[in-house]
C-alpha positions as CSV (number, residue, x, y, z in Angstrom):
1,X,16.9,0.8,17.8
2,X,18.3,-1.8,15.4
3,X,22.2,-2.0,15.4
4,X,23.6,-2.2,11.9
5,X,25.9,-4.7,10.8
6,X,29.8,-4.1,10.6
7,X,30.2,-6.6,7.7
8,X,31.6,-5.5,4.4
9,X,30.6,-7.2,1.3
10,X,32.8,-7.6,-1.9
11,X,29.9,-6.4,-4.1
12,X,29.9,-3.3,-2.2
13,X,33.4,-2.6,-1.9
14,X,34.5,-4.1,-5.5
15,X,34.4,-0.5,-7.5
16,X,36.9,1.3,-4.4
17,X,39.0,-1.7,-4.4
18,X,39.4,-1.8,-8.2
19,X,40.4,1.6,-8.2
20,X,42.5,1.2,-5.3
21,X,44.4,-1.5,-6.9
22,X,44.8,-0.1,-10.0
23,X,46.3,3.1,-8.5
24,X,49.0,1.0,-6.4
25,X,49.8,-1.1,-9.3
26,X,49.4,1.0,-12.3
27,X,47.2,-2.1,-14.1
28,X,43.7,-3.1,-13.7
29,X,42.6,-6.2,-11.9
30,X,39.3,-8.1,-11.8
31,X,37.9,-8.6,-8.2
32,X,36.4,-11.9,-7.4
33,X,34.9,-13.8,-4.5
34,X,37.1,-17.0,-3.7
35,X,33.8,-18.8,-4.4
36,X,34.0,-18.0,-8.3
37,X,37.3,-20.1,-8.3
38,X,37.3,-23.0,-10.8
39,X,39.0,-26.7,-9.7
40,X,39.9,-28.5,-6.8
41,X,42.1,-25.6,-5.5
42,X,39.8,-23.7,-2.5
43,X,41.8,-21.4,-0.6
44,X,40.0,-19.8,2.3
45,X,42.4,-16.7,2.1
46,X,42.8,-14.3,-0.7
47,X,45.1,-15.2,-3.9
48,X,45.4,-14.4,-7.5
49,X,45.6,-16.1,-10.7
50,X,47.2,-13.1,-12.1
51,X,44.9,-11.2,-13.6
52,X,42.4,-11.6,-11.2
53,X,42.3,-11.2,-7.4
54,X,40.2,-13.5,-5.5
55,X,38.9,-12.1,-2.0
56,X,36.4,-13.1,0.7
57,X,32.8,-12.6,-0.3
58,X,32.1,-10.8,3.4
59,X,34.3,-9.6,5.9
60,X,33.0,-9.2,9.3
61,X,36.1,-9.6,11.7
62,X,36.3,-6.3,13.3
63,X,33.7,-4.2,15.3
64,X,33.5,-1.4,12.9
65,X,32.8,-1.3,8.7
66,X,35.8,1.0,8.3
67,X,37.9,-2.0,9.8
68,X,36.8,-4.4,7.7
69,X,36.9,-2.4,4.6
70,X,40.5,-2.3,5.6
71,X,41.2,-5.7,5.6
72,X,39.9,-6.1,2.0
73,X,42.5,-2.9,1.5
74,X,45.3,-5.0,3.2
75,X,44.5,-8.4,1.4
76,X,44.9,-6.5,-2.1
77,X,48.1,-4.7,-1.0
78,X,49.3,-8.0,-0.1
79,X,48.3,-9.8,-3.5
80,X,49.7,-6.5,-5.4
81,X,53.1,-7.5,-3.5
82,X,53.5,-10.8,-5.1
83,X,53.5,-8.9,-8.8
84,X,55.9,-6.1,-7.9
85,X,58.6,-8.1,-5.9
């Protein structure tokens, strides 16, 4: 029996996370992988340019997919906090 990977890809979670961000903030944000950032600034942690939230391509920090999806949700909420406060 083959074990499934606990990793979660941004592509798979993008719609859910986009609705999550919109529900919390009341505005729409584009979600893009960190690799989509242009220029010399290349962070390894989530960041935003005011219209787009840049998140890791894949999260595989935890043993369960639900926990890795939770990482994305916390990252989104953290970035939204910069706009709200």
